[in-house]
C-alpha positions in Angstrom: 27.4 -14.6 -14.1 24.1 -13.2 -14.1 23.0 -14.7 -17.4 24.1 -18.1 -16.3 22.1 -17.9 -13.1 18.8 -16.3 -14.4 18.7 -18.6 -17.7 18.8 -21.9 -15.5 15.4 -20.0 -13.9 13.8 -19.4 -17.1 14.7 -23.2 -18.3 12.9 -24.5 -15.0 10.0 -22.1 -15.8 9.6 -23.7 -19.3 9.7 -27.4 -18.1 7.4 -26.7 -15.1 4.5 -25.0 -17.9 5.3 -28.0 -19.7 4.7 -30.4 -16.8 1.7 -28.5 -15.7 0.1 -29.1 -19.2 0.8 -32.7 -19.0 -2.1 -33.0 -16.1 -4.5 -30.7 -17.9 -7.7 -30.5 -17.0 -10.5 -28.4 -18.1 -12.2 -28.1 -14.6 -9.0 -26.8 -13.2 -8.1 -24.7 -16.5 -8.5 -21.2 -15.0 -5.8 -21.8 -12.4 -3.4 -24.0 -14.6 -3.5 -21.1 -17.1 -2.5 -18.7 -14.5 0.0 -20.5 -13.4 1.6 -21.2 -17.0 1.0 -17.2 -17.9 3.1 -16.6 -14.7 6.1 -18.8 -15.3 6.2 -18.0 -19.1 6.4 -14.4 -17.9 8.9 -15.5 -15.4 11.0 -17.1 -18.3 10.7 -14.4 -20.4 12.0 -12.0 -17.9 15.1 -14.2 -17.2 15.5 -14.2 -21.0 16.0 -10.8 -21.4 17.7 -10.2 -18.2 20.3 -12.7 -19.5 20.1 -10.9 -22.7 20.9 -7.5 -21.1 23.6 -8.8 -18.9 26.1 -9.1 -21.8 29.1 -7.0 -21.8 28.0 -5.8 -25.7 31.9 -6.5 -26.9 30.5 -7.6 -30.1 32.5 -10.9 -29.9 31.5 -13.6 -32.2 30.9 -15.8 -29.1 28.3 -13.2 -27.9 26.6 -12.7 -31.3 26.0 -16.1 -31.7 24.6 -16.5 -27.9 22.6 -13.5 -28.6 21.0 -14.9 -31.7 19.9 -18.2 -30.1 18.6 -16.2 -27.0 16.5 -14.2 -29.4 14.9 -17.0 -30.9 14.2 -18.5 -27.6 12.6 -15.5 -26.8 10.3 -15.4 -29.6 9.2 -19.2 -29.1 8.7 -18.5 -25.5 6.7 -15.0 -26.5 4.6 -17.2 -28.8 3.5 -19.6 -26.2 2.8 -16.9 -23.8 0.3 -15.7 -26.3 -1.3 -18.6 -27.1 -1.9 -19.2 -23.1 -3.4 -15.6 -22.9 -6.0 -16.7 -25.7 -6.9 -20.0 -23.8 -7.1 -18.0 -20.6 -9.6 -15.3 -22.3 -11.7 -18.0 -23.9 -11.9 -19.7 -20.6 -12.5 -16.2 -18.8 -16.0 -16.1 -21.4 -17.0 -19.4 -20.0 -16.9 -18.1 -16.5 -15.1 -21.3 -15.2 -13.4 -19.5 -12.2 -16.4 -19.9 -9.8 -16.9 -23.6 -10.9 -13.0 -24.3 -10.5 -13.0 -23.1 -6.9 -15.9 -25.2 -6.4 -14.7 -28.3 -7.8 -11.2 -28.4 -6.1 -12.8 -27.4 -3.0 -14.6 -30.7 -3.4 -11.6 -33.0 -4.6 -9.2 -31.2 -2.0 -7.0 -29.9 -4.7 -7.0 -26.4 -3.3 -3.9 -24.9 -4.7 -2.3 -24.5 -1.4 1.3 -25.0 -1.2 1.4 -28.1 0.4 2.8 -27.3 3.9 -0.7 -25.3 4.5 -2.3 -28.2 6.4 -4.6 -27.6 9.5 -1.8 -27.2 12.0 0.2 -24.9 9.9 -2.4 -22.6 8.8 -1.9 -19.6 11.0 2.0 -19.3 10.9 2.1 -15.4 10.1 -0.4 -14.6 13.0 0.7 -17.3 16.0 2.8 -16.4 18.6 6.3 -17.9 18.0 6.0 -20.1 21.2 2.8 -21.6 19.7 4.8 -22.4 16.3 7.8 -24.6 17.6 10.3 -23.4 14.9 12.3 -25.9 13.3 15.2 -23.9 13.6 16.3 -21.0 16.1 19.2 -18.1 14.9 20.6 -16.0 17.7 24.0 -13.9 18.1 24.1 -14.7 22.0 24.5 -18.3 21.4 20.8 -19.1 22.9 20.0 -20.6 19.4 20.4 -23.5 17.0 22.6 -21.2 15.1 24.7 -17.8 14.8 23.8 -17.2 11.5 20.9 -17.2 9.1 23.0 -18.7 6.3 24.0 -21.7 8.6 20.2 -22.2 9.6 19.3 -22.3 5.5 22.2 -25.0 5.2 20.2 -27.2 7.5 16.8 -26.9 5.6 16.1 -30.0 3.5 15.7 -29.4 -0.6 12.3 -29.6 -1.9 10.7 -29.6 1.3 6.9 -30.1 1.0 6.1 -28.8 4.7 6.8 -25.3 6.2 10.4 -25.0 7.6 10.1 -22.4 10.1 13.3 -20.4 11.3 12.9 -18.2 14.1 15.4 -15.1 13.7 15.9 -13.6 17.3 16.6 -9.9 18.0 19.7 -8.6 16.0 21.2 -6.8 13.3 22.7 -9.8 11.0 25.5 -8.5 8.7 25.3 -11.4 6.0 24.4 -11.4 2.4 21.3 -14.1 2.8 20.2 -16.0 -0.2 17.2 -18.7 -0.2 17.9 -20.7 -2.9 15.4 -22.2 -5.5 15.7 -25.7 -4.1 14.7 -24.4 -0.8 10.9 -24.1 -0.9 8.4 -23.3 1.8 10.7 -21.8 4.1 9.2 -19.2 6.5 11.5 -16.5 8.3 9.8 -15.4 12.0 11.6 -12.3 13.7 11.2 -10.3 16.7 10.0 -7.4 15.1 10.9 -5.2 11.7 13.1 -3.0 13.9 14.3 -5.7 15.9 15.7 -8.7 13.5 17.1 -6.9 10.7 19.5 -8.3 7.7 21.8 -5.5 6.7 23.9 -5.4 3.8 25.8 -2.6 1.8 26.6 -3.7 -1.6 26.0 -1.1 -4.6 26.6 -0.5 -7.9 29.2 2.3 -7.6 31.6 0.0 -6.0 31.3 -2.6 -9.4 28.3 -4.7 -8.4 25.7 -5.5 -10.6 22.7 -4.4 -9.5 21.0 -8.1 -9.4 23.9 -9.0 -7.1 23.4 -6.0 -4.6 20.6 -7.5 -2.8 20.9 -8.0 0.8 18.4 -10.6 1.0 17.4 -12.8 -2.3 14.7 -15.1 -2.2 14.0 -17.9 -5.3 12.4 -20.9 -3.3 8.4 -21.0 -4.0 6.1 -20.5 -1.0 8.5 -18.5 1.3 7.0 -16.4 4.1 8.4 -13.7 6.5 6.8 -11.8 9.6 8.0 -9.2 11.7 11.6 -9.1 9.9 13.7 -6.2 8.7 15.8 -6.0 5.3 18.1 -2.8 4.7 20.7 -1.7 2.5 22.7 0.8 3.9 24.9 2.0 0.9 23.3 5.3 0.9 22.0 7.3 -1.8 25.4 8.2 -3.6 26.0 4.8 -4.0 23.0 4.6 -6.7 21.6 1.1 -7.2 21.6 -0.5 -3.9 18.9 -3.7 -3.2 17.5 -4.6 0.0 15.5 -7.3 -1.1 15.1 -9.3 -4.4 12.0 -11.6 -4.7 11.7 -14.1 -7.6 9.7 -17.1 -5.7 6.1 -17.8 -6.5 3.2 -17.4 -4.0 5.2 -15.5 -1.6 4.0 -13.5 1.5 5.7 -10.7 3.4 3.5 -9.8 6.5 4.7 -6.8 8.9 8.3 -6.7 7.3 10.3 -3.5 6.6 12.7 -2.8 3.5 15.1 0.3 3.7 17.0 1.6 1.2 17.4 4.3 -1.3 17.8 3.5 -5.1 15.9 0.0 -6.0 15.0 -1.2 -2.4 13.0 -3.7 -3.4 13.5 -5.8 -6.7 10.3 -7.5 -7.0 11.6 -9.3 -9.9 9.1 -12.3 -10.8 5.8 -14.3 -10.1 3.3 -13.5 -7.7 3.7 -11.9 -4.4 1.7 -10.4 -1.5 2.8 -7.8 0.9 0.8 -6.8 3.8 1.4 -4.1 6.4 5.1 -3.5 5.3 6.9 -0.5 5.1 9.4 0.2 2.2 11.6 3.4 2.0 13.6 4.7 -1.2 14.3 7.3 -3.5 14.6 6.2 -7.4 12.6 3.6 -8.7 12.5 1.6 -5.1 9.9 -0.8 -6.1 11.1 -2.5 -9.4 10.5 -5.4 -11.6 8.0 -7.5 -13.3 6.4 -9.2 -10.6 2.4 -10.0 -10.3 2.2 -8.1 -6.8 -0.4 -6.7 -4.1 0.9 -4.4 -1.6 -2.2 -4.1 1.1 -1.8 -1.7 4.0 1.7 -1.1 3.0 3.6 2.4 3.5 5.7 3.4 1.1 8.3 6.3 2.2 10.1 8.7 -0.2 13.8 9.4 1.2 15.8 12.6 0.2 17.6 11.8 -3.3 21.0 13.5 -4.7 20.0 16.9 -6.0 20.2 15.4 -9.6 17.6 12.9 -8.9 13.9 12.3 -9.2 12.3 10.2 -6.8 9.7 7.5 -8.4 8.0 4.9 -6.3 7.5 2.2 -9.0 9.4 1.3 -12.0 7.2 -1.7 -13.5 8.9 -3.8 -16.4 6.4 -5.6 -18.6 7.7 -6.0 -22.1 4.6 -8.0 -23.5 0.9 -7.1 -23.6 -0.1 -10.8 -23.0 1.8 -10.7 -19.5 -0.7 -10.6 -16.6 2.0 -8.7 -14.2 1.5 -5.4 -12.2 2.2 -3.7 -9.2 -1.0 -2.9 -7.4 -0.9 -0.8 -4.1 -4.3 -1.3 -2.1 -5.2 0.8 0.8 -1.4 1.9 1.0 0.2 5.2 2.1 2.6 6.9 -0.3 4.2 9.9 1.8 7.9 11.6 2.6 10.1 9.9 4.9 10.8 12.2 7.9 13.9 13.6 6.2 12.2 14.6 3.1 9.0 16.7 4.2 10.4 20.2 2.9 10.0 19.4 -0.7 6.2 18.9 -1.6 5.4 18.1 -5.3 8.9 16.7 -5.9 8.0 12.8 -6.4 6.2 10.2 -8.9 4.2 7.4 -8.4 5.8 5.5 -11.2 8.0 5.3 -14.7 7.6 2.7 -17.2 10.8 0.6 -17.1 9.5 -1.4 -20.1 6.8 -0.5 -22.4 4.0 -2.3 -21.2 4.5 -1.3 -17.4 1.0 -1.6 -15.5 0.7 0.0 -12.1 -2.5 0.5 -10.1 -2.8 2.8 -7.2 -6.5 2.5 -5.4 -8.2 3.3 -2.1 -4.7 4.7 -1.0 -3.7 8.0 0.7 -0.9 10.1 -1.5 0.7 12.7 0.2 1.7 15.9 -1.0 4.9 14.6 -2.1 3.7 13.4 -5.3 3.7 15.9 -8.1 0.6 16.7 -9.8 1.6 14.9 -13.1 1.5 11.7 -11.0 3.6 9.8 -13.5 6.9 10.1 -15.2 8.2 8.8 -18.5 11.5 7.0 -18.9 14.1 8.8 -20.6 16.7 7.2 -22.9 19.6 9.3 -23.8 17.9 12.3 -22.3 14.7 12.0 -24.5 11.4 10.9 -22.9 10.6 7.0 -24.3 7.0 6.9 -25.6 4.3 5.5 -23.6 1.5 5.0 -25.3 0.9 0.8 -23.8 1.4 1.5 -20.2 -1.4 0.9 -17.6 -1.4 3.9 -14.9 -4.5 3.2 -13.3 -6.1 5.1 -10.0 -9.1 4.7 -8.0 -11.0 6.3 -5.2 -7.6 7.6 -3.6 -7.5 10.1 -1.0 -4.7 12.8 0.5 -3.5 16.1 -1.3 -1.6 14.1 -4.0 -4.6 11.9 -5.0 -6.4 14.5 -6.9 -6.0 13.3 -10.8 -7.0 16.5 -12.7 -3.2 17.3 -13.3 -2.2 13.7 -14.3 0.1 13.2 -17.6 -2.5 13.0 -20.6 -1.1 9.6 -21.9 -3.7 6.9 -23.1 -2.8 4.4 -20.1 -3.2 7.1 -17.3 -6.7 7.0 -16.2 -9.1 6.7 -13.6 -11.0 3.2 -13.3 -14.7 2.4 -12.5 -15.3 -0.1 -9.3 -15.8 -3.0 -11.3 -12.5 -2.5 -13.0 -10.6 -2.0 -9.8 -12.4 -5.1 -8.7 -10.2 -7.0 -11.2 -7.0 -5.7 -9.5 -8.2 -6.7 -5.9 -6.1 -9.5 -4.2 -8.7 -11.9 -4.4 -8.7 -11.6 -8.0 -5.7 -10.8 -9.5 -3.4 -13.0 -7.2 -5.9 -15.7 -6.5 -5.4 -14.8 -2.9 -8.4 -16.7 -1.4 -6.4 -20.1 -2.5 -3.1 -19.3 -1.3 -3.0 -15.9 0.9 -6.1 -16.2 2.8 -5.4 -19.7 4.5 -2.2 -18.7 6.1 -4.3 -16.4 8.5 -2.3 -13.4 7.6 -4.6 -10.2 7.3 -6.1 -10.1 4.1 -8.8 -8.2 2.2 -10.2 -9.9 -1.1 -12.2 -7.1 -2.4 -12.4 -3.4 -2.0 -12.9 -1.7 1.2 -16.0 0.4 2.2 -15.1 3.8 3.2 -14.9 3.0 6.9 -12.5 0.3 6.4 -9.5 2.3 4.9 -6.0 2.9 6.7 
């Protein structure tokens, strides 16, 4: 079932990459290539997810499908390599600045189509100013009693925002924003008031992919003042609260609570601002290209046999541009876990080209001096020569890098290198984040600007 679902997404990504090239314009090359690289990376992630979902029975049909998938993976990886080389060439020609200027002059800003003048401040305006398209309320005062009912009323492939106001309440339902539901906006009454809650988990026989309380696949999604949780608990192991596989997606002032695998940051470009995320093992994981800005990541008490790890990035290819970037965030222990300093890690590599950058953030004493952890396969630490685990200008008792792992890719980077991972540069946030009005820092912070 997982294979069938994700393979459809991979086919879509290949098709939209081809469509993007059909209208190739050298003046817009920088953004076209970034789109293509993002979508080809998504296609590869889906293809590998499909391959890994097989039950390994060794049946003739399974063997034939695996061979076909491996051929497809090879072709897609070759395409990603070509796009990456083209992007490096255009970067050498310094087209980025010219691109933005020409796009603004031509009116092609690259924004989701709903970001018109009247819709630009959805994530900062009061709900009375927004006039939502639908209201969800458990007390009967809205248009719908459940979020799923409201989503059923959203027109497919909508070019403008469809705003769903979710009134205070705990909504115990599995909510899915399908691929065809684009530009959906959730606005709640606060992350501790409007909450989507579930408890699906791996121990009870559910695939990790399907344990998500909330899953979003429609591009251009935004959420503000919402809470998402998986209440299965540490003993139930993998139990996802949120799975994100929608491009150009924003979460602002949201809370995501769980234990193992809280946030499945699966694919594409995302921006998280002023969010709180709690968990234990690999509680931010996936292969997305995401910036977490001014967020709080809290480590909860794990099972006695577990090691707490904040991130598990999953890039498989050197040509991918995906990474997790924590900028001006706080990484610390939750209230139930303050008695074990030096017990947790910033990250470990789920795949061999994992990339995580922590910059201008506060790192609490809960983080071990080594900082990063190897991924173990059969009890043996996997080789991690190709990872990038970078830190810049951090603070707090866990920020001292003197005791960090002595891997080639574990390093302290320069200001110039850190700028490449700022929201304005890394996810082109000036193009699609800033116009929404969400609080946003495009570059690095001065000393007085840190949280």
